[in-house]
N, C-alpha and C positions, 0 to 999 in steps of 0.2 A: 650457805652450801652452793658449790658451784655444779651445775649439771654437766655431766661428761657426755660425749657421743659414745654410746655403747652400741656396738653392732648386735643387732637381733637376729637369731636364728630363724630361718624360713619354716615356714608350716611343716614341710618335708622334713627338715633336720630336726625340728622338736618332736616329730613322731619317732625318728630313728633313735633319738636319746630316750624317749620314753619305752621303747623296747628294750634298750640295754639296762635299764632300771632294774630288771628282774633276771635272776639265773636263768640262763638258756634262753635269752630273749622272752621270756614269759611262757613257753611252751608248756612247762609244768606248774606254772602259777608261781607264788611266792611263799612257799612253804619254809618252816625252819629247816627241814631236811635239805632242800634244794640250796638254801642260803649255806648251810655247811659245806655241801658239795663244792659249790662255787669257791668258797674260801680256801678250801682244801687243794682245789685246781691251781690256785693262786701260787701255792708253794708245796707241790706233793711230797717233797724230799725230807720234810721235817717231822719230827714227832710232836704233836700238839696234845693239850689239855684242854678240856672243856671251859674253863675259865678263860684262856687266850682267844678261843674262836667266838665265845660268848662276847666278849669285848669289841672284836672286829665286826660281828655281824648284828650287833644291838639286839641280840636274843638273851633269854635267861639261861643260866647256867643249868638249869633242869631241861629247857628244851634241847640243848646243845648235847647233854649226856643221853636223853632220849634218842636224839639223831644218831649220835655215836653208836649206842648199843643197837639201833636197826640197821645200820650200815655195816656194823661187824656182822651182825646176823646173816646180812646180804652177802657177805663175803668181800666187802669193799675195802673194809679197814681190818686192821686187826692191832691188838694190845701190844703195845713196846714193852720188850724185855727189860730195857734199861731204866724205864720211868713208869709213871702212872699215866702215860699219854698213849696217843694212838697214832698209827701211820698208815698210809695207803698200800693197799695191796694191788702191786703192781702187775700180778699175775692174772687177776680179775678182766674178764673178757668184759664184763659190765663196764668197768672204770676205763677201758681203752674206748668203749663205745661212748661212754659219757664226754671222755676228752675230746673224740672227735666231734661230736656233737657240739660242745663248745665251740671248738675251733670253727666248724662250720658256720654256726650262729654268727659268729663275728664277721665272717665272709660274705655274708648272704644280704648284704644291703643295697646293692648296685643292681642295675639291669643286665649285667654281663652274663652270657651263658654259664652255666656251672663247670661245664668242661674247662674253660678257660680261667678259673679262679686259682688263685695260689693255694687254697686247700686243696683242691683236687690236684694240683701238680704236686704238691707235698705228699699226698695219699698215693699217688702214684709210684714216688720214689720209696715211700715206706713200703709197699706192697711188693716192690721188685726188689726188697732188701737192701737198698742204698742209703738208707737212714733209718733212726729211731724216733717214735713219736715220744718217748720218753726223755727227752733233751733236758738236762745233759747226760742222762743214764744211756747207758748202751745194752741191748738186749743179749748181744754175743758177749761182750767182755765185762760186764759189771757184776761182780761176785755179790754185791749186797742185793741186787735186784734178784738174783737166782735163790737167794735164801730165804726170801719173803713166803 
């Protein structure tokens, strides 16, 4: 076998990669509920069933069902009328806060001041009504979002 020169990560880069291994950069640990929320954030517009999320998160179906039940009681999810799945409740302020935290966590790995980050610039636009954090959803024009 021929050894190839494979570039190695610096110690600093290794630490950054380790932090990204967990949902929300590890702030809340690595609980099944956090892993389910992280997966839902990857594509919040779809209706999902526990078996699908279990495969994606490497959790048991029971752990995902328990997380779905808890997230539904918390008001972050609701049961789809069309199928046996669940979907995100876009009206939930907690969902918005978790989404913002996920974005901020991904943008918080350099030494730049917070006010110069892309996350903060995007939030300023959102707060001034020029954009929506629910891309591709539009808070003002999307009737599906208003039905939830």
